[in-house]
C-alpha positions, -999 to +999 in steps of 0.1 A: +227-818+581+254-803+602+253-811+640+274-802+670+296-830+681+293-843+717+326-825+724+312-792+712+281-797+732+302-804+763+320-771+756+287-753+754+276-770+787+307-762+807+319-729+792+288-714+777+301-710+742+317-728+712+335-714+682+327-730+648+354-721+623+346-710+587+308-714+589+303-685+565+320-687+530+342-658+519+317-644+494+290-641+521+315-623+543+323-598+516+286-593+509+278-587+545+306-562+549+295-544+518+259-542+532+272-527+564+298-503+549+272-489+524+250-480+554+273-471+582+279-435+571+243-426+577+245-434+614+262-418+644+262-448+668+295-464+660+292-493+683+259-509+674+242-501+641+206-513+641+198-497+607+162-505+597+173-515+562+198-540+576+176-559+601+163-582+574+190-578+548+197-612+532+234-604+530+234-607+568+206-632+575+220-656+549+250-662+572+225-680+595+199-693+571+220-703+541+249-720+558+253-749+582+249-725+611+211-730+613+212-768+614+240-767+640+219-746+662+189-769+656+210-798+668+214-780+701+179-765+705+157-790+686+147-794+650+119-770+640+122-751+674+146-723+666+131-689+662+157-663+652+152-627+662+143-604+633+164-577+649+198-584+634+225-565+653+255-551+634+282-546+660+311-525+649+339-519+673+359-490+661+396-484+671+399-468+705+425-443+716+458-459+726+452-446+762+418-463+764+411-483+796+416-521+790+393-531+818+363-550+805+328-549+821+305-579+816+268-578+810+238-601+803+214-589+776+179-577+782+181-566+819+163-533+820+163-514+853+134-492+863+134-457+849+114-427+860+087-448+877+086-474+850+092-509+865+123-528+854+120-559+833+140-589+821+134-603+786+157-633+782+161-654+751+179-687+746+212-683+728+231-659+705+250-666+673+278-642+664+293-641+628+326-624+624+336-606+592+372-599+598+401-617+616+406-609+653+438-626+661+451-607+691+439-594+724+423-560+728+412-559+692+375-556+700+373-593+708+340-609+718+349-615+755+334-640+778+335-651+814+336-690+812+309-709+831+290-679+843+258-691+827+257-719+853+271-698+881+244-672+876+217-699+874+225-710+910+224-674+922+190-667+906+176-700+919+185-688+955+179-651+953+156-645+923+164-625+892+163-587+897+162-563+868+179-537+890+212-557+889+238-536+872+240-550+837+223-582+849+254-594+868+248-609+902+272-600+931+294-631+928+331-637+922+337-639+885+363-660+867+389-643+845+376-632+812+386-648+779+391-627+747+381-650+718+402-650+687+384-656+654+388-656+616+365-640+591+337-665+586+338-680+620+307-683+642+305-681+680+274-697+695+268-689+731+243-694+759+221-664+766+231-662+803+269-662+796+285-629+808+301-612+779+312-579+764+335-565+737+371-558+745+388-525+739+400-522+703+436-510+701+441-525+666+440-502+636+410-521+621+372-519+628+359-552+643+330-564+623+304-587+638+268-596+632+247-610+661+215-629+658+196-639+689+177-672+692+143-678+708+126-711+712+092-721+698+081-738+730+091-711+754+062-689+767+068-652+759+084-633+788+089-665+809+119-663+832+123-700+837+154-700+815+173-680+841+174-710+865+165-740+843+191-730+818+189-761+796+151-765+796+148-757+759+180-772+747+165-804+735+197-816+717+218-812+748+204-841+768+234-863+762+257-839+781+232-823+805+220-856+819+256-865+829+260-834+851 
């Protein structure tokens, strides 16, 4: 059974993400790209394709369930405790115009502000796994982009001020570190804390950036509980060796 090393767990704790190279074998990468390419022409949303027929397509879910990815995640969250979302996200970042703005804007998933009298809501999860289907080896190529340590920074803010769904894209009014555009190879996995500020970089490359994201819930976490916003390691049972040393 594959497990995160103590060093990798320390990276997760401090930075909020870790890259695991070549989790997905080449034949699975090809199968996943084929599944997406055979579906993409039917949809107009070029950034995020949530095609109904792809949500449970084994060519995508196998990257989590039929590789060492799942046991790695269990080693962080607890064996038998990982509940993957059934809403697999195919995220394609198409090439932008060469004059496109390079400024990146961070967000946290699942912050929904009030709309037309409907109250806002926050529906956090635990972590996200991203599987990459082509090489992204330079900046501004649609890279998964992160703001290191913001998961811990935001936890301190929410503990003091509370979590407000009206925050723009879920980002508190605090000074952010410089973003990091992550370089990956086809078959690599990024595993990140839910509360890490992130986005996709502008894509000035000639290639579409292919990624598949699967969000992780925890079997012991009550539905709609917001405790994970301040007690950010509460359900990370395999992280005790590094969290206890904080």
